[in-house]
C-alpha positions in Angstrom: 15.2 -77.8 72.5 15.3 -74.1 71.5 14.6 -74.9 67.9 11.5 -76.9 68.8 10.1 -74.1 71.0 8.3 -72.2 68.2 6.8 -75.4 66.9 5.4 -76.3 70.3 4.0 -72.7 70.7 2.3 -72.9 67.3 0.8 -76.3 68.1 -0.5 -75.0 71.4 -2.0 -71.9 69.8 -3.9 -74.0 67.3 -5.3 -76.2 70.1 -6.5 -73.1 72.0 -7.8 -71.1 69.0 -9.4 -73.6 66.8 -12.2 -74.6 69.2 -13.4 -71.0 69.1 -14.0 -71.1 65.3 -17.7 -71.3 64.3 -18.8 -74.4 62.5 -18.8 -74.4 58.7 -22.4 -73.8 57.6 -21.8 -75.8 54.4 -21.2 -78.9 56.7 -24.4 -78.1 58.7 -27.1 -78.8 56.0 -30.8 -78.2 56.6 -32.1 -79.7 53.3 -31.6 -82.7 51.0 -29.6 -80.8 48.4 -27.2 -79.3 50.9 -26.9 -82.7 52.7 -25.9 -84.4 49.4 -23.2 -81.8 48.9 -22.0 -82.0 52.5 -21.8 -85.8 52.3 -19.8 -85.6 49.1 -17.4 -83.0 50.6 -16.8 -85.1 53.7 -16.3 -88.3 51.6 -13.7 -86.5 49.4 -11.9 -85.2 52.5 -11.8 -88.7 54.0 -10.4 -90.1 50.7 -7.7 -87.5 50.6 -6.8 -88.1 54.3 -6.5 -91.8 53.4 -4.1 -91.0 50.6 -2.0 -88.7 52.8 -1.9 -91.3 55.6 -0.5 -94.0 53.2 2.0 -91.6 51.8 3.3 -90.4 55.2 3.4 -93.9 56.6 5.5 -95.1 53.6 7.7 -92.0 53.9 8.5 -92.6 57.5 9.0 -96.3 56.9 11.5 -95.6 54.1 13.3 -93.0 56.2 13.7 -95.4 59.2 14.5 -98.6 57.3 16.9 -97.2 54.8 18.6 -94.5 56.9 22.4 -94.3 56.9 24.0 -96.0 59.9 27.3 -97.5 60.9 26.2 -101.1 60.2 25.7 -100.3 56.5 28.4 -97.7 56.0 29.8 -97.9 52.5 26.9 -100.1 51.3 25.9 -99.7 47.7 22.6 -101.2 46.6 22.3 -103.4 43.6 21.1 -101.8 40.4 17.5 -102.8 39.5 15.7 -102.1 36.3 12.3 -101.8 38.0 9.6 -103.6 39.8 6.5 -104.4 37.7 4.3 -105.1 40.8 5.1 -101.7 42.4 4.7 -99.8 39.2 1.3 -101.5 38.6 0.2 -100.6 42.1 1.1 -96.9 41.9 -0.5 -96.6 38.5 -3.7 -98.5 39.1 -4.5 -97.2 42.6 -4.6 -93.5 41.6 -6.8 -94.4 38.6 -9.2 -96.2 40.9 -9.3 -93.2 43.3 -10.0 -90.7 40.5 -12.6 -93.0 38.9 -14.4 -93.4 42.3 -14.5 -89.7 43.0 -15.6 -89.0 39.4 -18.6 -91.4 39.8 -19.5 -89.8 43.1 -19.3 -86.3 41.7 -21.4 -87.1 38.7 -24.1 -88.7 40.9 -24.0 -85.8 43.3 -24.3 -83.2 40.4 -27.2 -85.1 38.9 -29.0 -85.2 42.3 -28.7 -81.5 43.1 -29.6 -80.4 39.6 -33.0 -82.0 40.0 -35.8 -81.9 42.4 -35.0 -83.8 45.6 -36.4 -87.3 45.5 -38.2 -86.7 48.9 -40.3 -84.0 47.1 -40.7 -85.5 43.6 -44.5 -85.7 44.0 -44.7 -81.9 44.7 -45.2 -79.0 42.3 -42.3 -76.7 43.2 -42.8 -73.2 44.4 -41.3 -71.0 41.7 -39.3 -68.0 42.8 -37.5 -65.7 40.3 -34.3 -64.4 41.8 -32.8 -61.5 39.9 -29.7 -59.5 41.0 -28.8 -55.9 40.4 -26.1 -53.8 41.8 -26.0 -54.6 44.8 -29.2 -56.3 45.8 -31.5 -59.3 45.2 -35.0 -59.2 43.9 -37.3 -62.2 44.7 -40.4 -62.5 42.6 -43.2 -64.9 43.5 -45.3 -65.2 40.3 -47.8 -67.6 41.8 -48.5 -65.4 44.8 -48.1 -62.2 42.9 -45.7 -60.6 45.4 -42.1 -59.5 45.4 -39.4 -58.9 48.1 -36.0 -57.2 48.0 -33.0 -58.6 50.0 -34.9 -61.3 51.7 -36.8 -64.5 50.7 -39.4 -66.5 52.6 -40.3 -70.1 51.8 -42.3 -72.9 53.5 -40.7 -75.9 55.1 -40.9 -79.3 53.5 -41.7 -77.8 50.1 -39.8 -78.1 46.9 -38.5 -74.7 45.7 -37.3 -73.8 42.3 -35.2 -70.6 41.9 -35.0 -69.2 38.4 -32.1 -66.8 38.3 -30.9 -64.0 36.1 -29.1 -60.7 36.4 -29.7 -57.0 35.5 -26.0 -56.3 35.8 -22.8 -58.3 36.1 -22.7 -62.1 36.7 -23.6 -63.0 40.3 -24.1 -66.3 42.1 -26.9 -67.1 44.5 -25.8 -69.3 47.4 -27.6 -70.4 50.6 -24.9 -72.8 52.1 -27.2 -74.7 54.4 -29.9 -75.3 51.8 -28.1 -75.7 48.4 -25.0 -75.1 46.4 -24.3 -71.9 44.5 -25.6 -71.2 41.0 -24.7 -68.3 38.6 -27.2 -65.6 37.6 -26.5 -64.1 34.2 -28.0 -61.3 32.2 -29.3 -63.0 29.0 -30.3 -66.5 30.3 -32.1 -68.2 33.1 -30.4 -70.7 35.4 -32.3 -73.0 37.8 -31.6 -74.0 41.3 -33.6 -76.6 43.2 -33.7 -76.7 47.0 -35.9 -77.5 49.9 -35.6 -77.2 53.7 -36.3 -79.8 56.3 -36.0 -77.5 59.3 -37.5 -74.1 60.0 -35.1 -71.3 60.7 -33.2 -68.3 59.4 -30.4 -69.0 57.0 -27.9 -66.6 55.5 -27.7 -66.3 51.7 -25.1 -64.3 49.7 -23.6 -63.6 46.3 -20.8 -66.1 46.0 -19.2 -64.5 42.9 -17.1 -61.4 43.2 -18.9 -58.9 41.0 -17.7 -55.4 42.0 -17.3 -52.9 44.8 -20.7 -53.7 46.4 -20.2 -57.5 46.3 -19.9 -57.8 50.1 -23.3 -56.1 50.7 -25.2 -58.7 48.6 -26.3 -60.8 51.6 -29.9 -61.7 52.3 -32.0 -63.8 54.8 -33.7 -67.0 53.7 -36.4 -67.6 56.2 -38.0 -71.0 56.3 -41.3 -71.1 58.0 -44.3 -73.4 58.5 -46.9 -73.7 55.7 -49.4 -71.8 57.8 -47.0 -69.0 58.7 -46.0 -68.8 55.0 -49.7 -68.5 53.9 -50.3 -65.8 56.6 -47.3 -63.9 55.4 -48.4 -64.0 51.8 -51.9 -62.8 52.8 -50.5 -60.0 54.9 -48.2 -58.8 52.0 -51.1 -58.7 49.6 -53.2 -56.7 52.0 -50.6 -54.2 53.3 -47.7 -53.9 50.8 -47.7 -51.3 48.0 -47.8 -52.2 44.3 -44.5 -52.4 42.5 -44.7 -49.9 39.5 -42.3 -49.8 36.6 -41.1 -46.4 37.8 -40.4 -47.7 41.3 -38.7 -50.8 39.9 -36.3 -48.7 37.8 -35.6 -46.7 40.9 -34.7 -49.9 42.7 -32.3 -50.9 39.9 -30.6 -47.5 39.9 -30.1 -47.4 43.7 -26.9 -49.2 44.8 -27.7 -50.1 48.4 -31.2 -51.0 49.8 -32.7 -52.5 52.9 -35.6 -54.9 52.9 -38.6 -54.0 50.7 -41.9 -55.8 50.1 -44.5 -55.4 47.3 -47.9 -56.8 46.5 -47.0 -57.2 42.7 -44.0 -58.3 40.7 -41.8 -56.7 38.1 -42.4 -59.7 35.9 -45.5 -58.0 34.6 -43.6 -55.2 32.8 -40.0 -56.5 32.8 -40.2 -60.3 32.0 -37.1 -62.4 32.5 -35.0 -63.7 29.6 -35.8 -67.1 28.1 -38.9 -69.1 27.3 -41.0 -68.7 30.5 -44.1 -67.0 29.1 -46.4 -68.5 31.8 -45.2 -65.7 34.1 -45.0 -62.9 31.6 -47.4 -60.3 30.4 -48.9 -60.9 26.9 -48.0 -64.6 27.0 -44.4 -63.8 26.1 -45.2 -62.2 22.8 -42.8 -59.3 23.5 -39.8 -61.7 23.4 -36.7 -61.2 21.4 -35.3 -64.7 21.6 -32.0 -63.8 20.2 -30.9 -61.9 23.3 -33.7 -62.3 25.9 -36.8 -60.2 26.1 -36.7 -56.5 25.1 -37.9 -55.1 28.4 -35.2 -57.0 30.2 -32.6 -55.6 27.8 -33.9 -52.0 28.5 -33.6 -52.4 32.3 -30.3 -54.2 32.0 -28.8 -50.9 30.6 -29.2 -49.4 34.0 -26.1 -51.4 35.0 -24.2 -51.6 31.7 -20.9 -53.4 31.6 -17.9 -51.0 31.5 -16.6 -50.4 28.0 -12.8 -51.0 27.7 -11.0 -47.8 27.0 -9.2 -47.5 23.7 -6.5 -45.3 25.3 -4.0 -46.8 27.7 -1.5 -45.3 30.1 1.2 -45.8 27.4 -0.8 -43.6 25.0 -0.8 -40.4 27.1 3.0 -40.0 27.4 5.1 -40.9 24.3 8.5 -42.4 25.0 11.2 -40.7 22.9 13.6 -43.7 23.4 11.2 -45.9 21.3 12.3 -43.9 18.2 15.9 -45.0 18.7 17.0 -48.2 17.0 17.3 -51.2 19.2 20.9 -52.6 19.8 21.6 -55.7 17.8 24.7 -56.8 19.7 26.5 -56.3 23.1 28.8 -53.8 21.5 25.9 -51.8 20.1 24.2 -52.0 23.5 27.2 -50.5 25.2 27.4 -47.7 22.6 23.6 -47.1 22.9 24.0 -46.7 26.7 26.9 -44.3 26.4 25.0 -42.1 24.0 21.9 -41.9 26.2 
């Protein structure tokens, strides 16, 4: 009984503590893309639980049926070359499970990589989401406004995030609205999402990118179409213009609160890639080998660290390296004695 005491205590602690844990936001979806991912996760968990249940049931059955006891003491089973039926079963069933999960995963990936079927008839709201150390810039080219560290969007509207980075690789993730997608410096990635419910949802950088990674959180506020239009109108009337000098200052500052502007940085610092409909000069200033030139200039504000040519082993030479290495146990003993 004393040996089982700690196990009972652990089990009781889990029962008391687990109800206090908050629900996983990824399993509380508020949009079609997030709902598709949530359903796939739950289905995968159920399949894995089914596999574990079968394994443990068979394990217990074998332990009980073939355990050693007085009635079969000294029993030696007959030698068998194998059982073709059993071997077929334990080869075919895993193949079926993997094939089933593969088909589900491919269908899910295809669904979330495109605009949700509920909103296929809509023209998506395009928002450029660019990251810099350690903040998010959200540019609305159609509305001509920009926000820092928060993003607003209308409910029941298809939204297309076009993402890139001015620094290291980051990953934009709003768990209750969509899966995560990487933002890189010399290319655009696209994330489709939409929200069915108004509310405030937490977004974050899901890719560890340096010392300020934990500060890269933002609010994604989903509002009614009227409230969204009123907010856009208010920003245009009250917020200051975003100048190139101001934008470079934003990039150079590590930590910022919320900021709002009545113009976007896309006018003087276009994103990489072929998206000239939102660029100044129709995209003529593009250097297609490595993104646009203005983006490359601003990217240098957060350059990637250059590897040092000198290592810790270069600063202090080791005199023992100059001695010949022992070629046999006898030489090794002599080498140790001399040193």
